[in-house]
C-alpha positions, 0 to 999 in steps of 0.5 A: 826727327821722329817718324811722326815729324816725317809724316807731318812734313810730307802732309804739308808738302803734298797737301794730303792729310791722310798719311801714316807710317808703317813701322816707327823709327826711333829719332836716333835711327835713320834708314827705311821708313814706309809711308802709307798715303790715302786709302793705303793707310788701311794696309799698314798692318800688312806692310809693317809685319815684314822682316826687318834688317838693321845695321846697329852700333853698340857701345860696350861699357855704358848703360843708359836709361833708354838703352840708347844714346838718347838717354842718360848714362846710369852705369859705366863698367870697364869693357877694355878686356873684352875680345872680338871672340868673346862678343861673337860667342855671346851673340849665339844666345840671341839667334833664333826665337828668343824672349825679349823684354821691351825697354821702358822707353817704348810705346807699348801700353801697360795698364792703359798707359804707354811705357815711355809716359811711365818712364818719364814720370820716374816709374819702372814697371815689370814688362812681360817678355815677348817672343821675337825672332833673330834670323841673322846676327853678325858682327861686321865691325870691331872698333872697341868699345864700339861694335857694329852688328848686322841684324835680320829680325822679325817685326816687333824686335827692339834693337835697343833691348838687343844691345842692352841684353848683349851688354848684360850677357858680356857683364859690361853693359851696353847701349845702342849708339847708332841704328840704320834700318836697311830693309823693311819687308820688300822695301830696301834702302837702295830703293828708298827715296831721300827725304829731301827728294820726297818733299820736292815731289811726293807724287813721284815716290808712290809705290803701287799696292801690288809691289808693296804687298808682293809677299802676300798671295794674290788673286786676279778677279773679273768684273762680276767678282769685283761687284760681289766684293763691293756688295760685301759678298764672299767669293767661292774658295775654289778661286784660290788654291790655299787653305792658309790663314794668311790674307789674300790680295784681290786685284783687277785686270789693271792691277788695282787693289780691290780687296783683302780677302781671308778664307772663311768656311770655304769661302773668300770673305772680304775683310777690307774693300777699296774704292 
């Protein structure tokens, strides 16, 4: 299933049309997929930028056109001489801030067209490297030619590209043979709802905005301030002891999300207001 397939099934099960996902999972992958329902679809940009955690299986010795097991093998090399120590040493180069070239089979647009549309048409284009961050990269299982990695990374990191680049660094090629997202921001696999359970009772899986946005600064406002925000007016900056450019979430006394604010010229300006 694609992430869109999941959204479509939940729409039909819940009767709610306005549903979207925050952070695509490839069809190959399993694990945490966040859905935003109703007005919360306007929060997806804030939710999807949290740190991601993955368990990734990498098959050494085979390169595929998609960088994962969904694609066709385009090159095979002998990886039988590699040792665990060599692989662990190669991982050092991929920790921290790195430049990563996205795969051709990705939804990134170039020249107004998605890369995977170009790839399916038989075209390969130069892709600009993007800065991503690998906070942690650990080899947790060694069953050559399969290795399993634990990855903690920034949003926007392509684990398929990481697998491909590791294979090139080792000189034997590689592709991603399995992937499980174990966390996305504050959402973890341990707290996730199994898909079948979600379809049986979609309403039971709803998570309050304050829980979903726990990583952001929060401000509790009174009724007068709420009225000001609903008229599109800003609030005094002194209400929030921060000069950060990060979004600030404004809640009422009942912990309902009222607005997303940003500090602008010493005032708290509403950028999104919710019913």
